[in-house]
C-alpha positions in Angstrom: -14.4 16.7 24.4 -13.8 20.2 22.8 -13.3 21.1 18.9 -9.4 21.4 19.8 -8.8 18.3 21.4 -10.5 16.7 18.5 -8.2 18.6 16.3 -5.4 17.9 17.9 -5.9 14.3 17.6 -6.6 14.6 13.8 -3.1 16.1 13.5 -1.4 13.8 15.8 -3.0 10.8 13.8 -1.8 12.4 10.6 1.4 12.9 11.8 2.0 9.3 13.1 0.6 8.1 9.7 3.4 10.3 7.5 6.0 9.3 9.8 5.0 5.8 9.7 4.7 5.6 5.9 7.9 7.3 5.5 10.0 5.1 7.9 8.4 2.0 6.2 9.0 3.1 2.6 12.7 4.1 3.4 13.5 0.8 5.5 11.9 -1.2 2.8 13.6 0.5 0.0 16.9 -0.1 1.7 15.9 -4.0 1.2 15.9 -3.5 -2.4 12.0 -4.4 -2.9 11.5 -3.8 -6.5 8.2 -1.4 -6.5 9.9 0.7 -3.7 13.3 1.4 -5.2 11.5 3.2 -8.0 10.2 5.9 -5.7 12.4 8.9 -5.8 14.0 9.9 -2.6 12.4 13.4 -3.1 9.0 11.3 -1.9 10.5 10.1 1.1 11.5 13.5 2.1 8.3 15.0 1.0 6.7 12.4 3.8 9.2 13.3 6.6 8.6 17.1 5.9 4.6 16.3 5.9 5.1 14.3 9.2 7.3 17.1 10.9 4.8 19.8 9.8 1.6 17.7 11.3 3.8 17.1 14.4 4.3 20.9 14.7 0.8 21.9 14.0 -0.5 19.3 16.8 2.1 20.8 19.4 1.2 24.5 18.5 -2.5 23.7 18.4 -2.4 22.0 21.9 -0.2 24.7 23.5 -1.4 27.8 21.8 -4.8 27.9 20.8 -6.3 27.5 24.1 -9.1 30.1 24.1 
């Protein structure tokens, strides 16, 4: 396995982690769970933006950095 495919797997796993946590927090916050209602909306947006950034990095690494 090449170094680039390992890096791509890490980017993809981090993307899934950030995206999954952001969606879970958003849904559970909507249900009114007391601990999660204290989390500001900016934190959820930050998690989503990090997920999008990791997804873009995984795509770029997979398509452009093959030398």
